N, C-alpha and C positions, 0 to 999 in steps of 0.2 A: 821095279815094276815097269814093264814095257807096254803091256796091253791090258786095259781095265774096262770092264763093263759094269754099269750101274743099271739096276732094274727097278723101275717104279711105274707100274701099270695101273695105278689107282686114278684118282680124279685130279682136276687141274691144280688145286691148291697143294696137293701132295707133291706134284711134280715141281712146283715153284719152290717149296721148302727143300726138296732134294737138291736143288742147284747149289746149296751151300756145300754139299759134298764135292761137287765139281770144283768149286773154288779151292777147297782144302787139298784135294788130290793134286791139282795143278801147282799149288804152292810147293808141294814136296816132290812131285815127279813131273817136272816141266817138260821133259822130253817124252813122256808117256803118251800113248794113243788112248784117249778116253772116249768110249762110246756110251750111249744112253738108250735104253729100251723102254718104250712107253706105249700106251694104248692109242689107237687111231682117234684123231680129233684133238689131241693135245700137242701134236708135233710142232705146231706153229709157235709155241712158247719158246722153243729152242732154236728157231730159225736164225742162222748167222752167229750162233754162239761161238765165241773165239777159242774156247778150250775143248770143243767136242770135234771128234773126227767123223763119227757117223751117228745118226739118230735112227734107231731101228723101230719100226712101227708095227704093232700087233693089232690087227682088226679083230676085236672081240665080239662083234655083232654078227658078222657073216662068216660062215665056215670057221667058227672059232677054233675048233680043235685041229682041223686040217692046217690052219694058219699057225697054230701053236707048234705042230710038228715041223713045219717048214722053218720056223724061227729057230727051233732047237738045232736043226741041221746047219743053219746059217751060223749060229754062234759057236757051234762045235768047230766049224771050219776056220773060225777066227783065231782059235787057240789062245784064249785069254790067260794071262798070268793070274788075274784076280777078277772074280765076279762078286759084286756087292748087291744083295737082294734086300730092298727096303720094305718089301711087303710081307704080310703075315698070312697070305692065303695060298692055297695048294698049287694053283697054276704057276705062280711065280716061283714057288719052291721047285716045281718040276723043271722050269727053265734053268734055274740055277744049278740044280742037282745034276742035270744031264748036259751041262754046258761043256764039260771036259776041261774046265779051268784047273790050274794048279792049286789055287786057293779059292774057297767059296765061303763068304761071310754073310750072315743074316741074323734075323731075330729068332729066338728059341720058340716063339709062338707059332712059327710056320710048321705045318704038319710034316714037312720034309726036312726039318732042321737036323734030324739025325744023320742026314747025308752031307751036311755042310762040314767044312773044315773046322769052323768055329761058329758058335751061335751065342747071341747076346740077349740080355733081358730087355723087354720093351715095357717100361713101367709107366702106367697112366696115373696121373695125380688124382687126388680126391678133394672134394669140397673142403675148404678150410686149411688145406696144406699151406704152410708158410713158405716152404721150399718145394719146388717141383721142377721137373725137367721139361724144357720145350722140345717139340718134335725135332728141331734141328740139333739139339744136344743128344737126343736118343740116337738119331741117325749117325752123327759124327763119332759117337762112342764106339761104333762098329769098327772104325778105322783108327782109333786113338793110338793103338799099339804100333801102327806103321806110319803115323804122323805125329800128333801130339794131342794134349787134352784141351787145347784152346778151341773155342767154338767160333766159326765164321758165320756170317749172315748169308741168307740166300741173295742171289743177284740175277736180274734179267738184263738182256742187252738189246733194247730196241735199236733199229737201224737209223741211219741219218734220214732215210725216207719216212720212217715212222714218226720221228720228231717233226719233220716238215709237214706231215699230214695233219698233225694236231696243233701246229703253231698258230693257225688262224683262230683257234678257240682260246688262245692264251693272251690275247691283246687287252683283256680286262681282268679285274680281280674275279676269281671264280672259286667255286667248290664243286666237288663231285659227290654224287650219291649213287650207290649201287644197291638198289632196294630189294633185289631178289635173292632167293636161295632155292636149291633143289628141295630142301626139306622145309615144310610149313613151320615147324616149331623152332627153326633157326632163323626165321624171317620176321623181322620187325614189321608189324602190320602197316598196310598202306596208309590208313588214316593217321597213324602215328608219324609216319614220314611226312605227311602233309602238315601236321602240327609243327614239326621241325622247320619245314620249308617256309612256313608263314611267319617264323621268327627271324628269317634272314632279311637284312635290310635291302631295300631297292638299291640298284647299282652294283650288286654282286650277282654275277651269272651263276646259274645252277645247271650242271650237266648231269643228266640221269643216264647212267651207263649200264651195260649188261649185254647179253647175247640176244639173238633174234627171238628166242623164246620169252624174253623178258619185256619185249616191246609193248605188249598190251598193258601190262602192269604199269610201265613207265608213262604211257599215254594217259592212262586213267589218273595217275597221280598228278600229272601236269594239268589235266582238265579240271580237277577238283581243287587245285591250289589257287591261292590269290596272288602268288608272286608273279611279277610281270616279266621276269627274265629267266625262263626255264627252257632248256633245249634238250630234247630226247636224242641221245646218241646210241641207245641200245640197238645192236645189230649193225651199226655203221662202222664201228672200229674193231680192229683185230685185238687179240690179247695184248700184244706188245705195244700197239698204238694206245690202248687204254692205259697201260703202265706208263707210257711216256706222258700222257695227259695228266696223270695223277702226280707226277713228280713235281710240277710247279703249282699244284693246287694249294689254296689257302688251307683247306682241310678236305679229307676224303672220308666220307661216312659209309661204313660197310656193315654187313652182318658178319657172323662167324662163318665166312665163306671165302672163296678164291680171291675176290678183289682185296680183301684184307692182306693176303699174302703178296699180291701185286705191289701194294703200298710198301710192305716190309722190304721187298726185293729192290725197290727204287729209293729206299729211305725217305719216303714221302710221308707227310703228316697224316695221321689216321685216327679216327674215332671208331672203334669196333663195338658193335652192339651184340651182347651175348644174351640170348633169350633162354632157351631150354638147356643150352650147354654152358660150360664154365671155363674160364681161362686156365684153371688148374689142370685141365686135360692136356695142355701143352701146345695149343694152337693160337696163342695170343699174338698181338702185334710186336714187331721188333724194331720199328722205326725209332729214330731219335726222339721225335715228337709223337707220342702215342697216348691215347686215352681209351679206357674201357668203360662202357656204359652197361650196367646190369641192375636188376632190381635190388632194392635195399633190404626188403623183408626177407627173412630166412625161410623161404618156402621149403617145406619138407619134401615136396615132389620134384625139386630141382637139384641136380640135373635128372631128367627122366631117361636119358640115354646118351651114348657117346656121340651119335651122329644126328639124332633128331627123328621126328615122326611126321607122318602125313597129316596128323591132327593132334591137338592137345589131349593126352590121355585122361586128364581130369575135366576137360570141357571148358575151363575158364581162361586159360592162357594168360594167367596173371604174371608169369615171368616176363612177358613182353609188354602187357598193358600197364604194368607198374613202373615202367621206364619212361621218363619224361625228358626227352632231348630238347635242348635249346641251343641256338647258335650263339656263340660267344666270341 
């Protein structure tokens, strides 16, 4: 394999988990040119990645289909030996199918999988499964026959400057909390985060992290908490800077969302809160020190969906409010 393209144009966390495939391919094909195609807004995750030649960016918000055609022409000109499509939606299937690659691998749930060279099952676990596949296992199963069946972990590569940027926050013992999620039912409620914060002893700094859109939530949490040493970093740090900060944290508290996967990619300690979703879906933590917080009662309505909803379908949101986090 001389030229390989990985396609993952979903959300931030999906791209982070896909980095495990980069690691695996590099181990087996160290001289290969590996490229990665993702959606605009996620490209900074892979800035300076040592094993990638090119990061191809698809703008899905403006002139989506014109940009799609332009990218198809670009990747056809690259003449890849192998294209690996990690998404199950039609647009990524089109990109892969018309890439002109010698080999096209992807999941059989993709509508265009009939045009792939080989397609593979994408099996989501169910509640109560004692054994289930993590998303990194599902992804790497696609390339098992050209590598091996061992699973590697995702990995991010913050730069020296990224580490220097966050070094000033690391002079004291600290924890991070990433309180937000795109989906309401995947987000531990603000008043529950405040309950956790108020159990953290004085002398331990608390950094509230997230994007610019999470700033208002983080400021509100800080205002209502009694802890004397909270700093809001939402909107101040890049993805890779946040990952660098998490690496030396005493604990990183997250929802079932992208920061959870930042922690996994840095092998940083993490406590992941699963509200409406469940770890059996295959998106749980992979860090050496990992904890999962979820409700103990066997709610018949949980999980209510794979990705979450804008509001609790039952109106009570017990899957979140029945979780009581305490700092330990």
